[in-house]
C-alpha positions in Angstrom: 87.8 31.2 -79.8 87.2 29.7 -83.2 84.4 27.6 -84.8 84.5 25.3 -87.8 81.3 24.4 -89.6 82.7 22.1 -92.3 83.8 18.5 -92.3 86.5 18.9 -94.9 88.6 21.5 -93.1 91.4 20.5 -90.7 92.8 22.5 -87.8 96.3 22.8 -89.4 97.4 21.9 -92.9 96.9 18.1 -93.2 99.8 16.8 -95.2 100.4 13.1 -95.8 103.1 11.3 -97.8 101.8 9.1 -100.6 103.7 6.6 -102.7 103.1 7.2 -106.4 104.5 5.2 -109.3 107.2 6.8 -111.4 106.9 6.2 -115.2 109.8 4.2 -116.5 110.6 1.9 -119.4 110.0 -1.8 -118.7 113.1 -4.0 -118.3 113.8 -6.3 -121.2 115.2 -8.9 -118.9 112.0 -9.3 -116.9 108.6 -10.5 -118.0 107.0 -9.1 -114.8 105.6 -5.7 -115.6 105.8 -4.7 -111.9 109.4 -5.7 -111.4 110.8 -2.5 -112.9 108.2 -0.2 -111.4 109.5 2.5 -109.1 107.8 4.6 -106.6 108.5 7.9 -105.0 106.9 9.7 -102.0 105.0 12.9 -102.7 103.3 15.2 -100.2 99.6 15.5 -100.5 97.4 18.0 -98.6 94.0 16.6 -97.5 91.0 18.7 -97.0 89.7 22.0 -98.5 91.7 24.3 -96.2 92.6 24.6 -92.6 91.6 26.7 -89.6 95.2 27.9 -89.3 95.3 29.1 -92.9 92.0 30.9 -92.7 93.0 32.8 -89.5 96.8 33.3 -90.1 96.5 34.2 -93.7 94.8 37.6 -93.2 97.1 38.3 -90.2 100.1 37.6 -92.4 98.8 39.9 -95.1 98.3 42.7 -92.6 101.6 42.5 -90.7 103.9 41.5 -93.6 105.3 38.4 -92.2 106.3 35.0 -93.5 104.8 31.7 -92.4 108.1 30.0 -93.2 110.8 29.9 -90.5 114.2 31.2 -91.5 113.4 31.5 -95.2 116.6 32.4 -97.0 116.2 35.4 -99.2 118.0 35.8 -102.6 119.0 39.4 -101.6 122.6 39.4 -100.1 122.7 40.6 -96.6 125.5 41.1 -94.0 123.3 40.3 -91.0 122.6 36.6 -91.1 123.0 35.6 -94.7 119.8 37.1 -96.0 117.4 35.5 -93.5 113.9 36.8 -94.0 112.5 37.2 -90.4 108.9 37.1 -89.5 107.0 34.0 -88.5 103.5 33.2 -87.4 102.5 30.2 -85.3 99.0 28.9 -84.6 98.4 27.4 -81.2 95.1 25.9 -80.0 93.8 24.2 -76.9 93.4 20.7 -78.3 92.1 19.8 -81.7 89.1 18.1 -83.4 89.4 15.6 -86.2 88.9 17.0 -89.7 85.5 15.4 -90.1 84.2 16.9 -86.8 82.6 20.3 -86.7 83.5 22.7 -83.9 80.4 24.7 -83.0 78.7 26.4 -80.0 75.5 25.5 -78.2 73.2 28.5 -78.6 71.4 27.8 -75.4 74.5 27.9 -73.2 76.2 31.2 -72.5 79.1 29.4 -70.8 80.0 27.5 -74.0 82.8 28.8 -76.3 84.5 27.8 -79.4 88.0 26.3 -79.2 90.5 28.6 -77.6 93.5 29.6 -79.7 96.3 32.2 -79.9 98.5 33.3 -82.7 102.2 33.8 -81.9 103.8 36.5 -84.1 107.6 36.7 -84.2 109.4 39.7 -85.7 106.5 41.2 -87.6 107.4 43.9 -90.0 104.4 46.0 -88.9 103.9 47.2 -85.2 101.0 46.0 -83.1 97.7 46.6 -84.8 95.1 49.1 -83.8 91.5 48.3 -82.7 90.2 49.2 -86.1 92.6 46.8 -87.8 91.6 44.1 -85.3 88.0 44.6 -86.3 89.0 44.5 -89.9 90.7 41.2 -89.4 87.6 39.7 -87.7 85.4 40.9 -90.6 87.9 39.4 -93.1 88.2 36.0 -91.4 84.4 35.8 -90.7 83.4 37.2 -94.0 80.8 39.3 -92.2 80.4 42.9 -91.0 80.5 43.0 -87.2 77.1 44.7 -87.1 75.4 41.9 -88.9 76.3 39.2 -86.4 73.0 37.6 -85.3 72.2 34.3 -83.6 69.1 33.6 -85.8 71.1 33.7 -89.0 73.6 31.3 -87.6 71.0 28.8 -86.4 69.3 28.7 -89.9 72.7 28.3 -91.5 74.1 25.5 -89.3 71.2 24.0 -87.5 70.4 21.3 -90.0 72.9 19.4 -92.1 71.1 16.6 -93.8 67.5 16.9 -92.6 68.1 14.1 -90.0 70.9 15.3 -87.8 69.6 18.6 -86.5 71.1 20.8 -83.8 70.7 24.2 -82.3 74.5 24.7 -82.4 75.9 27.9 -84.0 79.1 29.2 -85.5 80.9 32.5 -85.9 80.6 34.4 -89.2 79.7 33.4 -92.7 83.1 32.4 -94.1 82.3 29.9 -96.9 85.4 27.9 -95.8 83.5 27.3 -92.5 86.0 29.0 -90.2 85.0 31.9 -87.8 86.3 33.6 -84.7 84.7 35.3 -81.8 84.4 39.0 -82.4 84.6 39.8 -78.7 87.6 37.7 -77.7 90.0 38.5 -80.5 92.6 40.9 -79.0 96.3 41.1 -78.2 97.2 38.9 -75.2 100.3 38.4 -73.1 102.7 35.5 -73.8 101.4 33.7 -70.7 98.2 32.8 -72.6 100.3 30.5 -74.9 101.3 28.3 -71.9 97.8 28.6 -70.4 96.3 26.9 -73.5 97.8 23.6 -72.6 97.3 23.7 -68.8 94.5 22.1 -67.0 93.2 20.5 -70.2 91.4 17.8 -68.3 89.4 20.3 -66.3 87.6 21.5 -69.4 84.1 20.2 -70.1 83.2 19.4 -73.8 79.7 19.1 -75.2 79.0 16.9 -78.2 76.2 16.1 -80.6 76.4 12.6 -82.1 74.5 11.1 -85.0 74.5 7.4 -84.1 73.4 4.1 -85.7 72.2 1.0 -83.9 72.2 -2.5 -85.5 69.2 -3.5 -83.4 65.9 -1.8 -83.9 65.4 1.0 -81.4 62.5 0.4 -79.0 59.3 2.5 -79.3 59.8 4.3 -76.0 59.5 7.9 -75.2 62.6 8.0 -73.0 65.5 6.6 -75.1 67.9 8.0 -72.6 66.5 5.9 -69.8 66.6 2.8 -72.0 70.3 3.2 -72.8 71.5 4.5 -69.4 69.0 2.8 -67.1 71.6 1.5 -64.6 73.8 4.6 -64.9 74.2 7.5 -62.5 75.9 10.6 -63.9 78.7 11.4 -63.8 80.3 8.0 -64.3 83.8 6.9 -65.2 84.9 4.9 -68.3 88.2 3.2 -69.1 89.7 3.8 -72.5 92.7 2.1 -74.0 94.5 4.1 -76.7 92.2 3.8 -79.8 93.3 1.6 -82.7 93.1 4.6 -85.0 95.8 6.5 -83.2 97.8 3.6 -81.8 100.5 4.0 -84.4 101.5 7.4 -82.9 100.6 7.1 -79.3 101.5 4.9 -76.4 99.2 2.0 -75.7 97.8 2.9 -72.3 94.6 3.0 -70.3 93.1 6.2 -69.0 90.0 7.1 -67.1 87.6 9.8 -68.2 84.2 10.8 -67.0 80.9 11.0 -68.8 79.1 13.9 -67.2 75.7 13.9 -68.9 73.9 12.1 -71.8 70.6 12.5 -73.6 69.4 10.3 -76.4 66.7 11.2 -78.9 65.3 8.6 -81.4 65.4 9.7 -85.1 64.1 6.5 -86.7 64.2 2.7 -86.0 68.0 2.5 -86.3 69.3 6.1 -85.9 69.4 8.4 -82.8 71.0 11.6 -81.7 73.1 11.5 -78.6 74.0 14.6 -76.7 77.1 14.1 -74.5 78.9 16.2 -71.9 82.3 14.7 -71.1 85.6 15.4 -69.4 88.1 16.8 -71.9 90.3 14.1 -73.4 87.5 11.6 -73.9 87.6 9.6 -77.1 83.9 10.1 -78.1 83.9 8.0 -81.2 85.3 5.1 -79.3 82.8 5.7 -76.5 80.0 5.2 -78.9 81.2 2.1 -80.8 83.4 0.6 -78.1 86.5 0.2 -80.2 86.4 -3.6 -80.1 86.1 -3.6 -76.3 88.9 -1.2 -75.7 86.5 1.4 -74.2 84.3 0.1 -71.3 81.6 0.7 -70.8 80.5 2.1 -74.1 77.2 2.9 -75.7 77.5 -0.3 -77.6 78.0 -2.4 -74.5 75.2 -0.6 -72.7 72.8 -1.3 -75.6 74.0 -4.8 -76.1 74.4 -4.4 -79.8 76.7 -3.0 -82.5 76.5 0.8 -82.7 78.5 3.4 -84.7 79.0 7.1 -84.8 78.1 8.5 -88.2 78.7 12.2 -87.6 80.1 14.1 -84.7 80.0 17.8 -83.7 81.8 19.4 -80.8 79.1 21.8 -79.6 81.1 23.9 -77.2 83.8 23.9 -74.6 83.4 25.1 -71.0 86.6 26.4 -69.4 87.2 26.8 -65.7 86.7 30.4 -64.6 90.4 31.1 -63.9 91.4 29.8 -67.3 88.6 31.6 -69.1 89.7 34.9 -67.7 93.2 34.4 -69.1 91.9 33.5 -72.5 
């Protein structure tokens, strides 16, 4: 399992293509300075780093493998034209957006970080020993195994901006924000890879949401009852494919369940919302409604415009049979 305590770290390298102007001499036959301007597409990596790089990098260094598939070597070879074998692949059970932290609730022993496995193909070094595994955990987490304490994690992650506070924790002290579970990092059979993507909807995910309300929040002690007064948990919601991902996913309607919710007032226009949902729920859209594409939403229940300012995934609960395989 991994955790991610930064909002500028993606799960895998986040590469986008940008059009950038190419310097060129202006055409003498045109008075329009933009007529002769040319553009070319260049790859740009967003974010500080990625979970994949932080985890796979130390493994690559230890086993002497390449992250590039079929990288052609300059050294002549009779077996395959100088192909340098050795590849590492990062697989995770789902993914969070780059601006979403992946944490764990400290008060729930059944919550985990996000399950993942690393697939290593044709490594130059045989399977690692237990001591080497411990060394990898310490390198990735930037922390000696004996110094792993719950209290230090709570003080480090519990408060982000003085307003959105949480008891959620993370693994390790890596300044890049990525950590892995010391207890669950071990060699696993190939079946785990396929198991990561199975029964995804049976998982339960817990979230901490820092929300804004256009209308002033009432001065009531029980904000949860005010928002969800006519709601019995669990309850279903209908979600159309969100606008933000519509360019790459089919426009469809799917039903997901909100299992539990609790709202706490921060000030007149801000509140913290703790949610437990069926995996696959678009939480951002559940809060603001996505122009009516998610119904019901927190916005429709409150009868005013709402928005989600910051989001944390605060743990994933996995069915017992899947948990044993992970």
